[in-house]
FITOR-906497 format. One record per residue (C-alpha): residue number from 0; residue in three letters; chain; x, y, z. Coordinates in pm, 1 decimal. Example, Ala and Ser with C-alpha at 12.3 -4.5 7.8 and 13.67 -1.06 7.14 Angstrom:
<recs>
REC;resi;resn;chain;X;Y;Z
REC;0;ALA;A;1230.0;-450.0;780.0
REC;1;SER;A;1367.0;-106.0;714.0
</recs>
This chain:
<recs>
REC;resi;resn;chain;X;Y;Z
REC;0;MET;A;11062.4;12955.5;12974.1
REC;1;SER;A;11359.7;12904.0;12754.8
REC;2;PHE;A;11397.2;12562.6;12532.6
REC;3;TRP;A;11693.7;12438.9;12743.6
REC;4;ASN;A;11479.8;12506.1;13078.1
REC;5;HIS;A;11234.3;12306.0;12874.7
REC;6;LEU;A;11460.0;12037.8;12810.1
REC;7;VAL;A;11639.6;12001.0;13143.7
REC;8;SER;A;11301.7;11969.4;13318.7
REC;9;VAL;A;11221.0;11651.8;13124.7
REC;10;PHE;A;11441.6;11485.8;13358.8
REC;11;ARG;A;11302.0;11618.3;13685.1
REC;12;ARG;A;10943.5;11471.6;13680.3
REC;13;LYS;A;10906.7;11421.7;14029.6
REC;14;GLN;A;10909.3;11786.1;14112.6
REC;15;LEU;A;10616.2;11847.0;13857.5
REC;16;SER;A;10242.4;11905.9;13887.6
REC;17;SER;A;10057.6;11568.9;13798.2
REC;18;GLN;A;9954.4;11776.3;13469.0
REC;19;ARG;A;10326.5;11873.1;13387.7
REC;20;ARG;A;10437.3;11499.8;13468.6
REC;21;GLY;A;10192.3;11391.8;13186.8
REC;22;LEU;A;10325.4;11614.7;12962.3
REC;23;HIS;A;10691.7;11525.7;13011.1
REC;24;THR;A;10602.8;11187.4;13016.5
REC;25;SER;A;10496.6;11231.5;12655.6
REC;26;ILE;A;10839.3;11346.0;12557.4
REC;27;MET;A;11041.0;11067.7;12739.2
REC;28;GLU;A;10791.6;10790.5;12629.0
REC;29;GLY;A;10867.9;10929.0;12261.7
REC;30;ILE;A;11265.8;10930.5;12286.5
REC;31;PRO;A;11273.5;10510.5;12288.8
REC;32;ALA;A;10995.8;10499.9;12009.9
REC;33;ALA;A;11214.6;10746.3;11806.4
REC;34;ILE;A;11517.3;10542.2;11846.2
REC;35;ILE;A;11340.4;10245.1;11717.3
REC;36;SER;A;11176.7;10409.7;11433.0
REC;37;ASN;A;11511.0;10511.7;11323.4
REC;38;LEU;A;11704.9;10191.1;11324.7
REC;39;LEU;A;11442.9;9988.0;11173.6
REC;40;GLY;A;11255.8;10238.4;10967.1
REC;41;GLY;A;11312.6;10517.2;10730.4
REC;42;PRO;A;11620.0;10472.9;10505.7
REC;43;ILE;A;11716.1;10145.6;10711.9
REC;44;LEU;A;11403.3;9997.9;10648.1
REC;45;THR;A;11444.8;10048.6;10242.6
REC;46;ILE;A;11814.6;9881.5;10307.3
REC;47;TYR;A;11660.9;9604.7;10510.0
REC;48;ILE;A;11417.6;9510.1;10211.6
REC;49;VAL;A;11672.0;9509.1;9982.9
REC;50;TYR;A;11907.3;9286.2;10192.4
REC;51;LEU;A;11605.3;9053.9;10210.5
REC;52;GLY;A;11587.5;9039.3;9827.5
REC;53;GLY;A;11307.3;9294.6;9770.3
REC;54;THR;A;11235.3;9509.3;9456.0
REC;55;PRO;A;11107.8;9842.8;9391.3
REC;56;GLU;A;10774.7;9724.0;9420.0
REC;57;ASP;A;10854.1;9557.9;9734.9
REC;58;VAL;A;10981.7;9886.4;9861.7
REC;59;GLY;A;10708.4;10106.6;9787.7
REC;60;LEU;A;10452.9;9827.9;9919.4
REC;61;ALA;A;10638.6;9817.5;10281.3
REC;62;LEU;A;10658.5;10184.5;10260.4
REC;63;ALA;A;10273.5;10208.5;10193.0
REC;64;ILE;A;10178.1;9983.1;10482.0
REC;65;PRO;A;10201.9;10260.9;10804.5
REC;66;PRO;A;9939.9;10510.5;10613.1
REC;67;LEU;A;9746.1;10218.6;10510.3
REC;68;ALA;A;9695.1;10066.3;10832.8
REC;69;ASN;A;9540.8;10414.2;10969.8
REC;70;LEU;A;9207.4;10281.2;10772.4
REC;71;VAL;A;9159.6;10059.7;11134.4
REC;72;GLN;A;9132.7;10384.3;11302.8
REC;73;LEU;A;8780.6;10398.6;11188.2
REC;74;ILE;A;8708.9;10073.3;11376.7
REC;75;ALA;A;8881.2;10206.5;11684.9
REC;76;ALA;A;8704.9;10520.2;11695.8
REC;77;PHE;A;8361.3;10312.6;11733.4
REC;78;TYR;A;8499.4;10100.4;12012.2
REC;79;MET;A;8671.1;10359.1;12204.2
REC;80;GLN;A;8341.1;10489.9;12293.7
REC;81;ARG;A;8321.2;10164.6;12488.7
REC;82;PHE;A;8631.2;10206.6;12710.3
REC;83;ASN;A;8745.4;10370.9;12982.2
REC;84;ASN;A;9091.2;10285.8;13017.0
REC;85;ARG;A;9247.8;10438.1;12729.2
REC;86;ARG;A;9610.6;10428.7;12896.1
REC;87;LEU;A;9577.3;10040.1;12920.6
REC;88;LEU;A;9505.1;9997.4;12534.9
REC;89;LEU;A;9759.5;10227.4;12453.4
REC;90;THR;A;10011.9;10054.5;12628.3
REC;91;VAL;A;9910.2;9710.6;12525.0
REC;92;PHE;A;9875.3;9773.8;12143.3
REC;93;GLY;A;10217.5;10028.0;12146.9
REC;94;VAL;A;10387.0;9720.7;12295.8
REC;95;ALA;A;10235.7;9501.1;12043.7
REC;96;HIS;A;10333.9;9708.2;11770.7
REC;97;ARG;A;10703.9;9750.4;11854.0
REC;98;ALA;A;10739.4;9363.4;11929.8
REC;99;VAL;A;10620.3;9245.3;11604.6
REC;100;TRP;A;10824.7;9515.3;11432.4
REC;101;ILE;A;11118.1;9381.8;11624.2
REC;102;ALA;A;11035.0;9035.7;11548.8
REC;103;THR;A;11107.3;9094.7;11176.5
REC;104;GLY;A;11466.3;9053.9;11273.2
REC;105;LEU;A;11428.8;8705.6;11290.1
REC;106;ILE;A;11323.7;8682.0;10915.0
REC;107;PRO;A;11655.8;8583.1;10788.8
REC;108;PHE;A;11727.1;8311.4;11028.7
REC;109;THR;A;11396.0;8132.2;11001.0
REC;110;VAL;A;11253.5;8188.9;10682.0
REC;111;SER;A;11388.5;8025.3;10349.1
REC;112;ASP;A;11502.2;8317.1;10083.2
REC;113;GLU;A;11184.0;8308.5;9857.4
REC;114;LEU;A;10939.5;8411.1;10141.3
REC;115;GLN;A;11168.4;8648.3;10348.9
REC;116;VAL;A;11014.0;8958.9;10181.3
REC;117;PRO;A;10656.4;8825.6;10175.2
REC;118;VAL;A;10674.0;8723.3;10556.0
REC;119;PHE;A;10830.3;9088.7;10634.5
REC;120;ILE;A;10556.7;9282.8;10453.3
REC;121;GLY;A;10295.4;9071.4;10634.5
REC;122;MET;A;10488.5;9090.8;11002.3
REC;123;LEU;A;10513.5;9509.5;10903.0
REC;124;LEU;A;10113.2;9534.5;10824.8
REC;125;MET;A;10050.2;9373.2;11140.2
REC;126;SER;A;10290.4;9576.2;11333.5
REC;127;PHE;A;10130.3;9903.1;11185.3
REC;128;LEU;A;9794.0;9799.4;11251.3
REC;129;PHE;A;9870.5;9764.9;11617.9
REC;130;ALA;A;10050.8;10098.0;11574.1
REC;131;SER;A;9757.2;10297.1;11415.8
REC;132;THR;A;9520.2;10132.6;11677.8
REC;133;GLY;A;9742.5;10239.4;11954.3
REC;134;GLY;A;9798.6;10582.0;11807.1
REC;135;MET;A;9405.1;10645.9;11804.1
REC;136;PHE;A;9419.6;10632.3;12193.6
REC;137;TRP;A;9740.6;10833.5;12200.7
REC;138;THR;A;9609.3;11114.1;12036.0
REC;139;SER;A;9291.1;11103.3;12219.0
REC;140;ILE;A;9506.3;11110.2;12525.8
REC;141;ILE;A;9727.8;11361.3;12428.1
REC;142;ALA;A;9471.8;11629.4;12300.4
REC;143;ASP;A;9289.8;11577.2;12655.8
REC;144;MET;A;9632.2;11631.7;12830.1
REC;145;VAL;A;9765.9;11935.9;12623.3
REC;146;PRO;A;9595.1;12285.6;12694.9
REC;147;ALA;A;9463.7;12441.5;12334.0
REC;148;GLN;A;9674.8;12756.2;12426.3
REC;149;VAL;A;10021.2;12607.2;12433.4
REC;150;ARG;A;9992.0;12307.0;12182.7
REC;151;GLY;A;10204.0;12459.2;11933.3
REC;152;ARG;A;10498.3;12566.0;12149.1
REC;153;TYR;A;10463.9;12234.5;12329.6
REC;154;PHE;A;10475.9;11998.2;12028.6
REC;155;GLY;A;10744.4;12216.4;11870.1
REC;156;ILE;A;10990.5;12143.5;12199.1
REC;157;ARG;A;10864.0;11799.8;12198.6
REC;158;ASN;A;10913.7;11748.3;11837.1
REC;159;THR;A;11255.9;11901.5;11846.4
REC;160;ILE;A;11376.5;11653.7;12136.3
REC;161;HIS;A;11270.1;11338.8;11952.5
REC;162;TRP;A;11386.3;11466.5;11619.6
REC;163;ALA;A;11731.1;11532.5;11791.0
REC;164;VAL;A;11703.8;11170.9;11939.1
REC;165;ALA;A;11593.3;11012.4;11604.5
REC;166;SER;A;11888.7;11185.2;11436.2
REC;167;ILE;A;12159.8;11056.9;11633.9
REC;168;ALA;A;11987.1;10710.1;11613.6
REC;169;LEU;A;12004.5;10744.8;11250.8
REC;170;LEU;A;12340.1;10825.9;11212.6
REC;171;ILE;A;12458.6;10563.9;11457.2
REC;172;GLY;A;12246.1;10310.7;11270.1
REC;173;GLY;A;12446.4;10396.8;10941.8
REC;174;GLN;A;12743.5;10366.0;11092.0
REC;175;ILE;A;12669.5;10024.5;11231.7
REC;176;LEU;A;12581.4;9900.4;10889.0
REC;177;GLU;A;12884.9;10065.8;10747.2
REC;178;ARG;A;13101.9;9896.6;10980.8
REC;179;PHE;A;12974.8;9522.3;11005.3
REC;180;ASN;A;12845.4;9321.7;10743.2
REC;181;ALA;A;12460.9;9329.4;10679.5
REC;182;GLU;A;12377.8;9029.8;10918.3
REC;183;THR;A;12578.4;9145.4;11201.4
REC;184;GLY;A;12506.5;9527.0;11141.4
REC;185;PHE;A;12131.8;9438.9;11162.4
REC;186;ALA;A;12156.3;9199.0;11463.5
REC;187;ILE;A;12294.9;9504.4;11658.6
REC;188;LEU;A;12039.1;9739.5;11537.7
REC;189;TYR;A;11721.2;9513.9;11633.5
REC;190;THR;A;11903.9;9444.0;11957.4
REC;191;ILE;A;11906.5;9796.1;12038.4
REC;192;SER;A;11548.0;9821.2;11942.9
REC;193;ALA;A;11427.6;9525.5;12175.0
REC;194;VAL;A;11598.8;9700.9;12492.9
REC;195;CYS;A;11381.0;10042.7;12377.5
REC;196;MET;A;11087.4;9872.8;12343.9
REC;197;ILE;A;11098.2;9750.5;12722.5
REC;198;TRP;A;11193.1;10118.7;12781.0
REC;199;ASN;A;10904.0;10240.9;12588.6
REC;200;ALA;A;10648.5;10008.1;12768.3
REC;201;LEU;A;10752.3;10125.3;13109.8
REC;202;GLU;A;10678.5;10495.8;12985.5
REC;203;LEU;A;10352.0;10409.6;12780.7
REC;204;TRP;A;10211.9;10290.7;13126.7
REC;205;ARG;A;10329.1;10632.1;13307.6
REC;206;TYR;A;10074.1;10815.6;13079.2
REC;207;PRO;A;9785.8;10965.9;13289.1
REC;208;ASN;A;9411.4;10826.1;13197.7
REC;209;PRO;A;9218.9;11138.3;13228.9
REC;210;PRO;A;8810.5;11065.8;13209.7
REC;211;PHE;A;8690.7;11046.7;12856.3
REC;212;GLU;A;8432.8;11270.0;12737.3
REC;213;ARG;A;8176.9;11055.3;12505.5
REC;214;SER;A;7988.4;11157.6;12172.2
REC;215;MET;A;7628.7;11260.6;12237.0
REC;216;GLU;A;7561.6;11091.6;11909.0
REC;217;SER;A;7308.5;10819.3;11983.4
REC;218;SER;A;7419.3;10565.6;11670.3
REC;219;SER;A;7721.6;10470.6;11514.6
REC;220;ALA;A;7585.3;10592.1;11195.2
REC;221;ALA;A;7562.4;10954.4;11323.5
REC;222;LEU;A;7883.5;10905.4;11487.4
REC;223;PHE;A;8045.9;10793.3;11135.9
REC;224;PHE;A;7845.4;11066.6;10949.2
REC;225;LYS;A;7929.2;11365.7;11182.0
REC;226;PRO;A;8279.1;11439.6;11035.2
REC;227;LEU;A;8137.6;11409.1;10692.0
REC;228;ARG;A;7872.4;11658.3;10715.6
REC;229;ASP;A;8131.2;11935.6;10836.4
REC;230;SER;A;8213.6;12041.7;10492.2
REC;231;ALA;A;8494.1;12279.6;10553.0
REC;232;TYR;A;8691.7;11998.5;10785.5
REC;233;MET;A;8641.8;11762.4;10486.8
REC;234;LYS;A;8768.7;11972.7;10209.0
REC;235;ALA;A;9066.7;12034.8;10390.3
REC;236;THR;A;9094.9;11658.5;10438.5
REC;237;ILE;A;9035.0;11559.4;10085.5
REC;238;PHE;A;9287.5;11827.6;9971.3
REC;239;ILE;A;9562.7;11720.8;10218.9
REC;240;SER;A;9498.1;11373.4;10107.2
REC;241;LEU;A;9521.8;11433.4;9720.2
REC;242;PHE;A;9846.8;11612.3;9812.5
REC;243;ILE;A;9975.3;11307.6;10018.4
REC;244;LEU;A;9865.8;11096.5;9740.0
REC;245;LEU;A;10094.9;11299.4;9491.5
REC;246;GLN;A;10377.8;11346.0;9730.8
REC;247;ASN;A;10397.6;10973.2;9823.7
REC;248;ILE;A;10478.8;10885.6;9469.8
REC;249;ALA;A;10814.4;11010.4;9525.3
REC;250;VAL;A;10924.2;11135.5;9853.5
REC;251;PRO;A;10924.0;10797.2;10000.8
REC;252;LEU;A;11145.3;10648.4;9727.8
REC;253;PHE;A;11409.6;10920.5;9791.8
REC;254;SER;A;11616.9;10627.7;9970.2
REC;255;TYR;A;11574.3;10385.6;9719.0
REC;256;VAL;A;11644.3;10615.9;9421.4
REC;257;MET;A;11987.5;10666.9;9612.9
REC;258;LEU;A;12072.7;10330.1;9707.6
REC;259;GLU;A;11954.4;10151.9;9368.2
REC;260;ILE;A;11955.9;10427.6;9115.9
REC;261;LEU;A;12263.1;10648.6;9192.9
REC;262;HIS;A;12452.9;10396.4;9417.4
REC;263;ILE;A;12511.3;10602.0;9703.1
REC;264;SER;A;12656.4;10439.6;9987.3
REC;265;LYS;A;12464.5;10311.6;10294.7
REC;266;TRP;A;12674.2;10553.7;10520.2
REC;267;TRP;A;12620.8;10862.6;10286.5
REC;268;ILE;A;12254.3;10788.3;10257.3
REC;269;THR;A;12217.7;10790.5;10666.6
REC;270;VAL;A;12390.5;11149.7;10663.5
REC;271;ILE;A;12189.4;11292.2;10409.4
REC;272;THR;A;11890.1;11164.4;10609.3
REC;273;THR;A;12038.2;11282.3;10908.5
REC;274;VAL;A;12090.0;11618.1;10760.1
REC;275;GLN;A;11716.6;11620.6;10680.5
REC;276;MET;A;11622.9;11522.9;11041.3
REC;277;VAL;A;11828.6;11787.6;11216.3
REC;278;VAL;A;11679.6;12049.3;10979.0
REC;279;MET;A;11325.6;11902.6;11099.4
REC;280;MET;A;11428.5;11917.9;11455.4
REC;281;ILE;A;11536.3;12278.3;11447.9
REC;282;SER;A;11218.4;12360.1;11209.0
REC;283;TYR;A;10971.4;12192.7;11506.7
REC;284;TYR;A;11069.7;12468.8;11735.4
REC;285;TYR;A;10996.5;12761.4;11548.8
REC;286;TRP;A;10703.8;12625.9;11362.3
REC;287;GLY;A;10546.3;12593.8;11710.2
REC;288;THR;A;10668.9;12948.0;11820.7
REC;289;MET;A;10502.0;13047.9;11474.7
REC;290;ASN;A;10196.1;12880.3;11546.4
REC;291;SER;A;10117.1;13102.2;11854.3
REC;292;ARG;A;10111.0;13405.4;11631.2
REC;293;PHE;A;9939.3;13262.7;11307.9
REC;294;ALA;A;9664.6;13053.8;11223.1
REC;295;THR;A;9709.5;12673.1;11167.6
REC;296;ARG;A;9557.8;12652.7;10842.1
REC;297;THR;A;9769.1;12943.6;10732.3
REC;298;LEU;A;10081.5;12795.1;10854.1
REC;299;LEU;A;10005.8;12434.3;10719.8
REC;300;LEU;A;9962.2;12634.0;10372.3
REC;301;TRP;A;10280.4;12761.0;10387.4
REC;302;THR;A;10482.3;12415.7;10459.3
REC;303;LEU;A;10317.1;12255.5;10124.1
REC;304;PRO;A;10526.3;12461.7;9841.1
REC;305;ILE;A;10839.1;12378.1;10084.2
REC;306;ILE;A;10770.8;11992.3;10040.5
REC;307;ALA;A;10703.3;12062.9;9651.8
REC;308;LEU;A;11050.2;12249.3;9599.9
REC;309;SER;A;11209.8;11935.7;9749.9
REC;310;CYS;A;11121.3;11734.5;9494.7
REC;311;LEU;A;11188.4;12009.0;9208.8
REC;312;LEU;A;11542.5;12041.3;9359.2
REC;313;TRP;A;11612.6;11718.3;9241.5
REC;314;ALA;A;11702.6;11814.9;8878.8
REC;315;GLY;A;11997.7;12019.4;9004.2
REC;316;ILE;A;12192.4;11695.3;8966.1
REC;317;GLU;A;12220.4;11756.6;8584.5
REC;318;ILE;A;12424.4;12057.8;8678.6
REC;319;MET;A;12585.4;12029.8;9039.2
REC;320;PRO;A;12734.4;11746.3;9233.0
REC;321;VAL;A;12490.3;11477.6;9338.2
REC;322;ILE;A;12573.6;11497.9;9700.0
REC;323;ALA;A;12524.6;11877.7;9708.5
REC;324;VAL;A;12197.8;11835.5;9563.3
REC;325;LEU;A;12053.9;11551.0;9781.7
REC;326;ILE;A;12147.3;11757.9;10092.4
REC;327;ALA;A;11960.2;12065.3;9943.3
REC;328;VAL;A;11663.9;11833.8;9861.1
REC;329;HIS;A;11639.0;11682.0;10218.9
REC;330;ILE;A;11711.8;12028.3;10397.4
REC;331;ALA;A;11378.6;12180.6;10204.9
REC;332;LEU;A;11194.2;11852.1;10296.1
REC;333;GLY;A;11297.9;11861.5;10650.5
REC;334;PHE;A;11202.5;12216.2;10693.3
REC;335;GLY;A;10847.7;12162.1;10506.7
REC;336;SER;A;10791.9;11799.2;10668.0
REC;337;GLY;A;10847.8;11942.1;11001.1
REC;338;GLY;A;10613.1;12246.9;10993.5
REC;339;TYR;A;10347.4;11962.3;10793.2
REC;340;ASN;A;10396.9;11699.1;11064.9
REC;341;LEU;A;10333.2;11953.4;11336.4
REC;342;LEU;A;10073.6;12139.9;11210.5
REC;343;VAL;A;9845.6;11891.9;11030.5
REC;344;PHE;A;9832.5;11733.1;11401.4
REC;345;ASN;A;9723.0;12085.3;11575.7
REC;346;PHE;A;9497.1;12096.9;11283.5
REC;347;ILE;A;9314.3;11762.3;11360.2
REC;348;ILE;A;9303.1;11817.6;11718.1
REC;349;GLY;A;9248.8;12192.8;11692.2
REC;350;ASP;A;8998.7;12205.9;11437.0
REC;351;THR;A;8743.1;11929.1;11597.0
REC;352;PRO;A;8496.6;11922.6;11877.8
REC;353;LYS;A;8628.3;11761.7;12217.0
REC;354;ALA;A;8340.9;11474.7;12238.4
REC;355;ASP;A;8371.5;11384.8;11856.6
REC;356;ARG;A;8753.7;11401.0;11829.7
REC;357;PRO;A;8797.8;11020.5;11762.7
REC;358;MET;A;8593.5;10996.3;11479.8
REC;359;TYR;A;8742.0;11329.7;11325.1
REC;360;VAL;A;9090.9;11202.4;11367.2
REC;361;ALA;A;9000.0;10838.5;11219.6
REC;362;MET;A;8808.0;11012.1;10948.1
REC;363;PHE;A;9136.6;11223.0;10870.5
REC;364;SER;A;9349.8;10891.4;10929.7
REC;365;ALA;A;9162.2;10685.9;10699.6
REC;366;LEU;A;9166.1;10917.2;10395.0
REC;367;THR;A;9509.8;11048.2;10438.5
REC;368;GLY;A;9612.9;10713.7;10491.4
REC;369;LEU;A;9468.7;10537.1;10192.9
REC;370;THR;A;9605.8;10780.7;9935.1
REC;371;GLY;A;9951.7;10755.8;10153.8
REC;372;PHE;A;9925.6;10385.6;10057.5
REC;373;ILE;A;9819.1;10418.0;9694.7
REC;374;GLY;A;10125.0;10658.9;9652.0
REC;375;PRO;A;10396.7;10463.5;9708.8
REC;376;LEU;A;10270.1;10172.8;9526.1
REC;377;VAL;A;10241.3;10385.9;9225.5
REC;378;GLY;A;10590.0;10517.0;9255.5
REC;379;GLY;A;10716.2;10178.5;9304.6
REC;380;SER;A;10558.0;10081.5;9026.4
REC;381;ILE;A;10704.7;10318.4;8798.2
REC;382;TYR;A;11033.8;10280.7;8914.8
REC;383;LYS;A;11002.0;9941.4;8802.8
REC;384;ARG;A;10851.1;10026.5;8467.6
REC;385;ILE;A;11164.6;10266.4;8393.5
REC;386;GLU;A;11438.2;10055.2;8467.7
REC;387;GLN;A;11558.2;10054.6;8133.0
REC;388;SER;A;11487.3;10425.4;8061.4
REC;389;PRO;A;11724.2;10702.4;8051.9
REC;390;LEU;A;11913.4;10748.6;8379.3
REC;391;TRP;A;11800.4;11135.3;8391.3
REC;392;LEU;A;11442.8;10993.6;8424.9
REC;393;GLN;A;11507.7;10740.6;8711.1
REC;394;SER;A;11723.5;10962.7;8886.3
REC;395;TYR;A;11547.6;11258.6;8886.1
REC;396;GLY;A;11286.6;11300.3;8630.0
REC;397;VAL;A;11005.6;11155.4;8849.7
REC;398;SER;A;11073.0;11354.9;9146.1
REC;399;PHE;A;11075.0;11666.9;8925.3
REC;400;VAL;A;10730.2;11633.6;8762.9
REC;401;ILE;A;10558.5;11494.5;9087.6
REC;402;GLY;A;10753.9;11837.8;9276.6
REC;403;ALA;A;10575.4;12017.6;8972.2
REC;404;ALA;A;10219.5;11894.1;9034.4
REC;405;LEU;A;10257.1;11970.9;9373.7
REC;406;LEU;A;10325.3;12300.5;9367.8
REC;407;ILE;A;10081.0;12384.5;9109.9
REC;408;LEU;A;9828.7;12216.2;9376.6
REC;409;ALA;A;9946.2;12393.1;9653.9
REC;410;LEU;A;9941.3;12749.9;9487.4
REC;411;THR;A;9582.2;12693.8;9335.0
REC;412;ALA;A;9361.8;12499.7;9519.7
REC;413;GLY;A;9571.7;12521.4;9870.5
REC;414;PRO;A;9474.3;12911.8;9932.3
REC;415;LEU;A;9082.8;12847.4;9882.8
REC;416;ILE;A;9091.0;12554.8;10064.3
REC;417;LEU;A;9287.8;12626.4;10385.0
REC;418;ARG;A;9196.8;12982.3;10405.7
REC;419;THR;A;8940.5;12907.0;10701.3
REC;420;GLU;A;9060.7;12894.3;11033.0
REC;421;ARG;A;8847.1;12730.6;11336.8
REC;422;ARG;A;8898.7;12654.9;11672.2
REC;423;GLY;A;8819.6;12340.5;11851.0
REC;424;SER;A;8819.8;12239.6;12218.5
</recs>
């Protein structure tokens, strides 16, 4: 079936079998989720923090919250063994996540100026703790729901659709912020997001609730140490965590550099980020197709130098127009990140035993979340410390150095650690 036939069939759920209805519910549920994430997250999140009076360190801290929240998945993995209704918990935590995030739109009207950024960061942390917990149940359901032999192609199609929606949402969000004053613009974005939250809640409840296969481990300690004893899995997880640590020093702060150092307009920032998302959208389909021919770990290794290249390309500012360089940077980032996002998900659900998958996923999320949290904090601190430094260092120096380190890591340790492929259930 062609991509367009898949796309049309998304809107014909009543004609499908129960399994295919579940697969298509996953696509439909992600559409309002993608709209919310791109009207309130990404570069618009950075713009909102600056609007509230945030500093580079505040931006770094806020961007570090989503990966930090993944640590809660270790707790969720333990308690998942006690519950049968994964769909109910997915819906509860999914709705709570978006409700708290959307409530941050009330901060300018209800909180004094000096407390607005701390309150926002506190609410964002609470929101993503809910998101991370719900994400554990979603990953468990989707791994049981999608047959192993079509995972790469299915997630390629699913992510392509979602990133098409995300690109349009971000572009519209940028236009709204450009055409209205900040207060009105953000009010519109938060109102649209509130409507999408209701739509998303309805879709979450349509997920199937397949029987949960519990771990055979007899104790919580044995359950916890099961992935730690899997040396091949842990080596890959630690390597990816280190790569994320370095990457997150620079990449999450790309929008901040464009906005506050290069003084690119909000409209151009959203256009450039939309270019990245369109490239991601296209790349998802092709990475997914290649995943049916090549091993997941092999393809995952191929994505890492491309992400490093996106950081190295910032140096082109010295000899080329800034906008042209930034578009090239985000094209490389979109292609590399699209492959990484798809393949790392297939890695954590395809390289793991079914009964113990929640703890494997939680361990991966905890380690990558911890390093993903540290990275933006370090990056925000660096940009704060170099505020009086030469413009070249502020604009592209940090990204270029990080890019070089990422490339060395990907080309040296990467092939040694990601060379072994396994197939989970």
